[in-house]
N, C-alpha and C positions, 0 to 999 in steps of 0.2 A: 383299983378304980381309976378311970381316966381323969387326969388333971385338966381342968377347963380354964384356968386363969394363970397367965405367966407375966412376970414383970421383966421389962427389958430396959437396960440403961442406954444412955446416949453413946453412939458409936458401936454398940453391940450389934451382932447379927443373930439370926434365929439359932444357928448352930452353936452359939455360945451359951444358950439357955436350955436347949433340949437336944436329944439324940436324933430323933426322927419324928415325922408326922404320924400320928396315930390313925388307925382305920376308923371308918364311919364317923368322920369329923367334918365340920364346916369351919374352916380356919379363918377367923376374922382377925386380920393382922393390923388393921387401922392405918399403919404406916406403909406406903409403898417403899420398895427397895431394901427390905430387911433380910432378903435372901431366902425366901421360901422355896422357890424353884431351884435355886443353886444348891440348897441343902439336899433336896431330893435327888438332883443330878449326881451329887457326890456321895449319896447313901450307898450302903452295902446291900443292895437288892436291885432286882430288875424293875425298871420304872417306865410307865407309859404316861406322859404328861400331855393333856389336851389343852392347847393354847389357841385362843380365838384369832390371833393376829399373826400373819406371816412375818412382818418385820421383827417381832420378838423372837420367833423361831430362828430366823436368820442370824440375829444378833447373838443369841445364846449358843448357837452351833459354832460360831466363830470363837467364842470364849472357852467352850468345853469340847475338847477333841473327841471325847467319848460319846457325845450327843449326836444323834442322827435325826435330822429334820425332815418331816413329811408334809408336803402341801402340794398344790397343783403343779403337775410336771414330774413329780417323783412317782415312779412306777412300783407295782407290786414286786417286780423282779429286783429293783433297787433295795426294797425293804428286806426281801429274802436274802440277798447278798450280805446285807449288814448283819442280819440275825445269825447267819452262818459264819460270820467273821470271828476273828480272835480278839476278844475283849472280856474283861472280868464280868461285867454286868451289862445287860442290854438297856440302853437309855434312848428312848424314842420320844420326840416331841412332835405332835401332830395337830393340824387344824381339825375342827369338827367335820368339815366337809370331806376330809381325806381319811377320817377315822376308819371307814369300812375297808380301805386298802390294807391297813395294818391287820385287821381281823382276817382278811382273806389270805394274807401272807402267812400268818400264824397257822391257819387251817391247812394250807398246802404243805407246811413243814411239820405238821403233827404236833404243834405247840398249843397247849390249852392257855389262852391269854388270861382267862379269869383266875387262874391259880399262879400263872407265871409272873404277872406284873402287879406291882402296886400302881393303881390308877389315880392320878391327881388331875382334877379339872381346875385349871387356873383361871383367874379373872371370872369367877362364877357369876358375878352380877350381870355379865354380858349375856348370859342365857336369857335373862329377862329383858335387858335393854335392847338387844339386837334381834330378837326372835321375830319381830314384825317384818323385817326385810331380809333376814338371813334364815330361811325356813329350815335349813339343815343344821342350824346351830345346836338344837337340842336332840338331834337324832342319836348321838352316841349315848344319851342318858339311859335308854332302855338297856344297852349293854353295860353301862357304868354300874348299875345296881346289881349286875350279875358277878362283879369282881368280888373276890373274898376280902381283899384289902383295897380301900378306896377312900378318897377325901376330896373336898372342895376347898379352894382358897380364894380370898379376895380381900382387898383393903377397903372396899366399899360395899358391905353386904346389903342385899335387898331381901326382905322376908320371902321365903319360898313356901308355896302352899301345897306342892305335890305331896300327897299322902305317903309316898314311898319313903320320904325322909323319916317319918314317924315309924313306919313299918320296920325299918332297919335301925331304929333307935339312934339316929345321928345326934351327936352332941356338938355344940358350938364351943370352939376353943378360942379364947380372947387373949390378945397380946396387949398389955397395958404399959405404955412408956411411962417411966417415972420422972420425966422432965417435960418442960413446956416445949412441945414440938409444933405449936400452932404457927401457921404461915401468915404473916401480915398481908392483907389484901385491901386494895382501894376499890370501892364500889362506886361506879359512875352511872347514875341514872340520867338518861338524856332523851331528847326528842329528835336528835339528829346525830346518828352515829358517825357519819362522814366528817362533820365538823369536829366532833369529839376526838376522833382518831387523828385528824389533821393537827389539832391542838396538842394531842399527846406526843406525836412525832416531833413537833416543834420544841417540846419541853424535854425530850430524851435524846441524847446524842450517841448512846451506845447501841449494841446489837439488840434487835427486838424480835421476839417470836410471837406471832399472832395465831390463835387457835379459833378457826371459823369453820363450821360444819356445812359449808355450801361452796362448791367449786366456782360456780358462775359469779357469785358475790365476791369471791376472792380476787378473781381477775379484774372484775369491775373496779374494786377498790384500788388495786395496784395501778391501774391506768388513770383513774381519776386523781390519785395522789401524785402521779408523775414519777413513780419510783420503779418502773419496770426494769431498768438496768441494774438496780441494786437489790432485786428481789429474787427469792427462790420459793417454789411451792412444793410441798410434800403431800402426796395424795394417793388414791387408789390407782391401780394400773389403767382402768377405764378413764378416770379423770385425767391422768397423765396424757393419754392419747388425745383426749379432747382439748386440753390446754395447748398441746404442741401443734396439733393439726388444724383444729377449728379456730383457735385464738392466736396461733403462731407465737406462743410463749415458750421460749426455749428452755428455761430453767425450771422444768417441772419433773419431779422424780417420784417413783413409787417406793423407793427405799431411801433411808436417811443415812448420811455420813457427815461427819463434821466438816469435811473438805467442801461439801456442796453448799454449806450455809453462806449466806450473804448478810448484808446489813439488816435487811427485812426478810423474815422467814415466815411462811404461811403454812400451817398444818391443818388438814381436814380431819374429820372424825376417825379415820383409820389410824391416826397416830395419837389419839388421846390416851391409849393404853399401850401403844405398840413400839415404843423405843425408849432407851435410857440415854439421856445426854450426860455422859460421865466425863466430858472434857473439862478443862480448867475454866473455861469461859462461864460467866454468870450473866445471862441475858436478862433484859426486861421482858416480861411476859404479859400479853394482853389476851384475855378471853372475850369473845364478842357474841352478843345475842341481839339480833335486829329483827323484831317482829314485823316491822314495816316491809321487810324484804321477804321473809319466809319463816314459818314455824320450825323448819328444819334447823335453823340457827339456835334454837333453844338449847341451853346447857343446863343439865341437872346439877344443882349445887352439891348434892350429896354424893354424886358419883363422878360425872364428867369433870367437874371443877377440881375435885380431890385428886383424880387421876392425872389431870393436866399438871397440877402443882407438883405431883410426885415424879414427873419425868426427869427432873433436873437433880441428879444425884449429888452434885457438889453445890447445890443451892442456886438461887437466882437473885438478881439485883432488886427486882420489884415484881409484884403480881397485881394486875388490875383487871376488873371485870366491867366492861362498858356494855350497858344493856338498855333496851327500851321495854316498856310494859304496855299492856292493852286492857283497858277496863272492860271490854266486851267479853274477855275470856271468863268463863264461869268459875266461880270459887266453889270447890267441892272438898269435903273431908273424905278420908279413907272409908269411913262408914257409909257415906252417901254413894261413893263410887262403887263399893261392894254391893250395895242395895240395887243400884242401876244394873249391874252385871247380873245379879240374881234375877231381876225382872226380865232381862233379855233371855236368860236361860229358861225361865218359866214359859215365855212365849214360844220359844223353840220346842219345848217339850209338848206344848199343846198341839202345835202343827205336826210334830212327829207322831203323836197319838192318832191324829186324823189320817196321816200318811199310812200308818201301820194298819188301820182299820178301814181303809178305803174299800168301797163296795165294787169298784170297777177299775180297770187299768187306766182309763182316761182320768178318773178322779185321783187315782194314786199318782199319776204323772203330774197332775196339777199341784197336788200337795207337795210332791217332791221338789218341783220348781220353786214353790213358795218357801219351803224349808231351806233350800240352798241360797235363797236371797236374803235370809235373815242375818243380822250382824253376828249373832252367836255362832253361826255355822263356821265362821272364820276362826273360831277358837277351838276347833276340834281337830283331832288327828284323822288320818285317812279312814280309819275304822269307826269314826264318829265318837270315839272316846274323848274325854276332855283333855286338852293340852293346857296344863296348869301354868306353864311358863308364858303362853300367849295371854292367858287370863291375868296373870300377875303383871305382864307388860301393859295391858290395857289400863289397869288400875294405876300403875306407876305413871304412865303417860298423862292420865287425867290429873294427877296430883302435881306433876311437874309443870304442866301448862297452867294450872290454877295459880301456881306460885308467881307467875308473871302478870297477874291481874293488876298489881300496883307495886311501887318500890318497897313499901313496908313489908310485904310478904317475902321479898328477896332478902331484905336486910335481916328479918327475923330468922330465916333459914341459915344465913351465915353466922349469926350470933349463936344459934343452937348447935352448929357444927363443931365437932371436936378439933377439926383440922385448921380452922381459920381464926384470925384476929382482925376483924374488919374495921375500916375507916370509910365513912360514907360522904359522898359529895354528889353534885348534880349540875349538869349544864343544860340550859334551855336556850334555844336559838330562834330568833324571829324569822319568818318567811316573808320578806318584803314584797316579793312578786305576787303574793297571794293575799296580802292584807286587805285590799279593796274588796275582793270577792268575799272574804270572811265577814267583813262589816255588812255587806249587802245581803248575803245569802239567807239570814233568818227572816228577812222581809219578803223574799221571793216565794212564789208557789213552787211546789215540788218539781213540776215539769220545767219551769223557767230555770230553776237551779241546775237541773240535770242538763239542759241545753247549754248553759254557760260552761259547765264542767267539761262536756264533750268538746265544745269549741276550744277550750284551753288545752285539752289533751291532744286534739288534732294538730295543734301548732307546735307541739314538742317534736324535736328531731328524732330520727331513727336511732341515732347514737345518743343515749341519754347521759347528760352530765350531772354533776352533783346537785345543781339547782333544780333540774328537772325531777330528780329522784325525791327531793324534798317536797316539791309540789304534789307529786303522786302520792307520797306517804300521807300528807295531810288530807288529800282528797279521800283516801281510804277511810280516814277517821270520820269525815263528814258524811260520806255515802259510798260504802264499799261496793254496793251492788252496781252502781253506774260505772265504776272503774273496772270491775270484773267484766261487765257487759261490753265495755269498749275494747278491752283486751281480747275477749273471746269472739265477739260478734261483729264488731266494727260499727262505725258511725251510721252507715246506710241502713243496716238492719235495725239499729236502735230507733231510728226515725220511723221505720215501718211499724215498729211495735209501739209507737206513740209514748215511749218512755214509761210504759206501764210496768210496775214492779212485778206483778204476777206473770205477765207475758215475757219479760226479760229473764226472770228466774226459770220459766219453762224452757226457753230457748237455750239457756246455759246448761240446764240438766240434759237436754237432748244433745247438745254439742259434746258434753263430756262422756256420755254413754257408758255408765258404770253398770255393775251387776244388779244394782237395785234402782235402776232408772224409773221403773213403773211406780215403785213405792214413793220415790221423791216427787214424781209428778202428781200423784194423788195427794200427798201432804201439801203440795203447793196449791192445789186447786180447792182443798177443803180445810181452811183454817180452823183450828180448835176453838170451841166455844160457840160456833154458829149452828144453825138449824138448816136442814136441807130436805126438800120433798123427795119422795122416791123417784119421781120423774126427773128431777134435777140430777140426782145421783146416777141414775141409769144413763142419762144423756152424756154426762161428763166422763164417767168411767169408760163408757163405750168409745168416746172420742180419744181418750188417753190410750186405750188398748189399740185402736186403729193407728195412732201415731207411732206406736212401738211395734206395729205389725203382729199383734197378738190376737188370735182368734179362738177364744175359749169355746169348748163344746156346749157348755151351759150358758143360758141367756143371762145377761147382766140384769140384776134386779136391785131394788132399793136395799135389801138386806146384805148385798155384797159389801157395803161400806163397813159392816161389822167385822170383816176380816182384818181391817186396817186400824180401826178405832174402837175404843171403849165408848159405847153409845147408850142413849136412852130413847126408846120410841116416843114420838110426840105427834101432835096434830098442828098443822101450820096454816095460817091465814083464815079468812072468813069461811072458806069452803071446807075447812078442817081436813086438808089433805094429809094423808099419812106420810110421815117422814121420820128423821132421826136428828137428835141433838148430839153433837160430838164433844165428848168429855176429855179424852186424852188419846195419845197414840198407843197402839198395841205393839207396833214394831217400828 
């Protein structure tokens, strides 16, 4: 019987407590850096290791002569040459995007990869974390389940719902350290990340590593702090090009080496899991989440923060998480998020039924367009089967965003984590330039308030300094719509729209032009809880369709509203006009 729990002592590696990784296992190692991939590379069998990040493959290939790395730029011929070379065991480490090249090379050489290799999918949590912007991330999994011997490994497991794990009777193997391995971390809740970082730099004289998942924010901080000559940025190849050519920042790299490090070092999301700093230096490490700038800066305490802390194999001097929160973020439980996803699936199934039973080609095309515009459609594979990893990603994202509703949620997550021993503090900074407006704005009408805010925004320079960013951040708290309208539409257009919320929202939706523009416009025009006559519905939906250059074959009628909302028929006004009361969104 497969043993599912192992004890590991301090300074031990995985190879000290087991011979090899068992098949059909999900390897939950808890601690980064205990040698899972190294043990497999050194094992007495042919190994195919799927590794999500190129820097890891490059780093491991340098350490292990027998290991052949496959990623963008490595050809099928290169792989065939390696497989035909002289070595005891074939050891290939490949990105998900290049996995198919290995399969093709094996096929051309007459090798059955499913019996030849033990397949290990490393950093398995990234299948869920990254699938929303790396669509090829989970493509190898259909092949993965065909391997006779296979396993997943991660230090930060996320529950996987794909039924194939049950079908193949996967077991979770847990590694339990028998010592206190928790990393001390200082949690800094703030309303001004710039001032908090400036204060941090003033208080720390050693080498600092910042982890920020937004390239533009990184270069903005570097220049605001005046530390460009002392800074280096480690990012994706595309971001490296952008920093060097668009921002003229010379010290931008897509691979990490110790020689490239400076006093201040900035790492984007590519490097959260993607390198091992095994030099003697022990830097101070700062993780940054700034919701005033972008939701892209959100760090998942249970995955991102654990992985970041695990990059430093010889330890670090200190670990700090500076973060903002946003009370407007909805607080949801896993059960609630799952229920929301199920409701989206139900709506999709209803439209799919109509699509399949359409009585004409025109009707079928209309339902097909409606089906493809639904949120759940994005969670399907090309054959419209469920992509469980995208579904898991949606639920995980909802929970992570909810954790930044207030500092208490973040603090609770850190205390519940096995990885951290938190200390909590907070810095609040006044915005002197904005104080007068804050005192006045509760007494102003909505239009007067928005006119004042637009005037202030129009006086900010093109190159925003720290003070400007502070003002914009607080404006977003007061009225996020007017700030977004100013950024996307401009002052003149806002004046034309008379500062109307509905009119500005409509203009913003049309400006962004997403796949569900029509649905957004209809939701904007028909607030939930109101009643509308059939005439009002026909007129407004016709206007929206004309805006989007949509000309349906069937006439728009009052009952058209039932495609988008849960409704109750009703009579409206003294003339008892037929209409509908809107209860909730359908899609």
